[in-house]
VOPA-13879 format. One record per atom (N, C-alpha, C): x, y, z. Coordinates in steps of 0.1 Angstrom, whole numbers, padded with zeros to 4 digits, always signed. Example, Ala and Ser with C-alpha at 12.3 -4.5 7.8 and 13.67 -1.06 7.14 Angstrom:
! residues 2
+0132-0057+0078+0123-0045+0078+0132-0033+0078+0128-0022+0071+0137-0011+0071+0129+0000+0079
This chain:
! residues 108
-0728-0076-0064-0735-0071-0076-0732-0056-0079-0729-0053-0091-0727-0039-0094-0740-0032-0095-0741-0020-0091-0753-0012-0090-0756-0006-0104-0769-0006-0107-0773+0000-0120-0771+0016-0119-0767+0021-0108-0765+0035-0107-0754+0040-0117-0746+0030-0122-0735+0034-0131-0742+0040-0143-0754+0036-0147-0760+0043-0159-0763+0057-0156-0767+0060-0144-0770+0074-0140-0757+0082-0140-0746+0077-0135-0734+0084-0134-0728+0086-0149-0729+0076-0157-0725+0078-0171-0733+0088-0178-0746+0088-0176-0755+0098-0182-0751+0112-0178-0748+0114-0165-0744+0127-0160-0731+0131-0166-0722+0122-0167-0709+0125-0174-0711+0129-0188-0719+0121-0195-0721+0124-0210-0728+0138-0212-0737+0141-0203-0744+0154-0204-0734+0165-0202-0724+0163-0193-0714+0173-0191-0704+0175-0202-0703+0165-0210-0693+0165-0221-0699+0170-0234-0713+0171-0234-0720+0175-0246-0715+0188-0252-0712+0198-0245-0708+0211-0250-0693+0213-0247-0686+0203-0243-0672+0205-0239-0663+0207-0252-0651+0212-0249-0641+0213-0259-0637+0200-0265-0638+0198-0278-0635+0185-0284-0621+0180-0281-0612+0189-0278-0598+0184-0275-0597+0179-0261-0608+0181-0253-0607+0178-0239-0611+0163-0236-0619+0157-0245-0623+0143-0242-0627+0136-0255-0627+0123-0254-0631+0114-0265-0646+0117-0268-0654+0117-0257-0669+0119-0259-0672+0133-0264-0665+0143-0260-0667+0156-0265-0664+0157-0280-0653+0150-0284-0650+0149-0298-0661+0142-0306-0666+0131-0301-0677+0124-0308-0689+0133-0310-0693+0140-0299-0704+0150-0300-0701+0160-0311-0689+0165-0311-0685+0176-0320-0686+0171-0334-0682+0159-0337-0682+0153-0350-0696+0150-0355-0705+0148-0346-0719+0147-0350-0725+0133-0351-0737+0132-0355-0745+0120-0356-0738+0109-0364-0733+0112-0376-0727+0102-0384-0716+0095-0378-0707+0102-0371-0696+0096-0364-0700+0088-0352-0710+0092-0345-0716+0084-0334-0722+0072-0339-0730+0072-0350-0736+0061-0356-0725+0051-0360-0714+0056-0366-0703+0048-0371-0698+0040-0359-0696+0046-0348-0690+0040-0336-0700+0029-0331-0712+0032-0330-0722+0022-0326-0722+0010-0335-0721+0012-0348-0721+0001-0357-0708-0007-0356-0697+0000-0354-0684-0008-0352-0685-0016-0339-0690-0011-0329-0691-0018-0316-0701-0029-0317-0712-0028-0325-0721-0039-0327-0715-0050-0334-0707-0047-0344-0700-0058-0352-0690-0065-0343-0682-0057-0335-0672-0063-0326-0679-0072-0315-0691-0068-0311-0698-0076-0301-0702-0089-0308-0707-0089-0320-0711-0101-0327-0699-0110-0328-0688-0104-0332-0675-0112-0334-0671-0118-0321-0672-0111-0310-0668-0116-0297-0677-0127-0293-0690-0126-0296-0699-0137-0292-0696-0150-0300-0692-0148-0312-0688-0160-0320-0676-0166-0315-0666-0158-0310-0654-0163-0305-0656-0172-0293-0666-0169-0285-0669-0177-0273-0661-0173-0261-0653-0162-0262-0646-0157-0250-0655-0148-0242-0659-0152-0230-0669-0145-0223-0663-0131-0218-0651-0130-0214-0645-0117-0210-0645-0107-0222-0641-0112-0234-0641-0104-0246-0655-0099-0249-0665-0108-0248-0679-0105-0251-0684-0094-0241-0681-0095-0228-0685-0085-0219-0679-0072-0222-0666-0072-0225-0660-0059-0228-0665-0053-0241-0668-0060-0251-0674-0055-0263-0688-0050-0261-0696-0057-0253-0710-0052-0249-0709-0039-0241-0699-0038-0232-0697-0026-0225-0694-0014-0235-0686-0017-0245-0683-0006-0255-0696-0003-0262-0703-0013-0266-0716-0010-0273-0726-0002-0265-0728-0006-0253-0737+0001-0244-0732+0016-0242-0719+0017-0240-0714+0031-0238-0717+0040-0250-0714+0035-0262-0716+0043-0274-0731+0045-0277-0739+0035-0273-0753+0037-0274-0758+0048-0264-0752+0049-0253-0755+0060-0243-0751+0073-0249-0740+0073-0256-0735+0086-0263-0746+0090-0273-0750+0080-0281-0761+0083-0291-0773+0088-0285-0778+0082-0274-0790+0086-0268-0789+0101-0263-0777+0104-0256-0775+0117-0252-0775+0127-0263-0769+0124-0274-0768+0132-0286-0782+0135-0291-0791+0125-0290-0805+0126-0295-0814+0133-0285-0809+0137-0273-0817+0143-0263-0825+0132-0255-0820+0120-0255-0827+0109-0247-0817+0104-0237-0822+0095-0229-0813+0089-0219-0816+0074-0216-0808+0068-0208-0811+0054-0205-0824+0052-0198-0829+0063-0192-0842+0062-0185-0854+0060-0196-0852+0066-0207-0862+0064-0218-0862+0049-0223-0850+0043-0224-0850+0029-0228-0855+0020-0217-0852+0023-0204-0857+0015-0193-0872+0016-0192-0878+0028-0195-0892+0030-0195-0899+0021-0206-0892+0021-0218-0897+0013-0228-0897-0002-0225-0886-0006-0219-0885-0020-0214-0896-0024-0204-0898-0014-0195-0909-0017-0185-0922-0017-0191-0925-0009-0202-0937-0010-0209-0940-0023-0215-0929-0029-0220-0930-0042-0227-0930-0054-0218-0927-0052-0205-0926-0063-0196-0939-0070-0195-0939-0083-0196-0951-0091-0195-0959-0092-0209-0954-0086-0219-0960-0086-0232-0952-0096-0241-0959-0104-0247-0953-0114-0257-0945-0106-0267-0933-0110-0270-0925-0104-0281-0932-0104-0294-0939-0114-0297-0947-0115-0309-0958-0105-0309-0965-0104-0298-0976-0094-0297-0971-0080-0298-0960-0077-0291-0954-0063-0291-0950-0060-0305-0943-0069-0313-0939-0066-0326-0950-0064-0335-0961-0072-0334-0973-0070-0342-0980-0057-0340-0980-0052-0327-0986-0040-0324-0979-0028-0330-0966-0029-0332-0958-0019-0339-0961-0018-0353-0965-0029-0360-0968-0029-0374-0982-0022-0376-0990-0023-0366-1004-0017-0367-1004-0002-0365-0993+0004-0360-0992+0018-0358-0989+0026-0370
């Protein structure tokens, strides 16, 4: 089994690329281009993930989900957040009915 430590290593790498020279890496270029470019990549990867799921090719789906997760991590870093914030939210929701959790958001 692959360790979830990969999320920590990716977050560390992303943080290091945040202020890097845009010509030095793909991630630094995304950060330099800003929010709209990052959102565009997340959207593209989401669509590609959906298409891969419809194709039924499991390897293709895994690869597209990896791309989507990666670009989502880029977005989180750009917003000053991390995978830990998402994990904390998932932990908060654990054991709560999805219906109840969604209704609670409407009440806020």
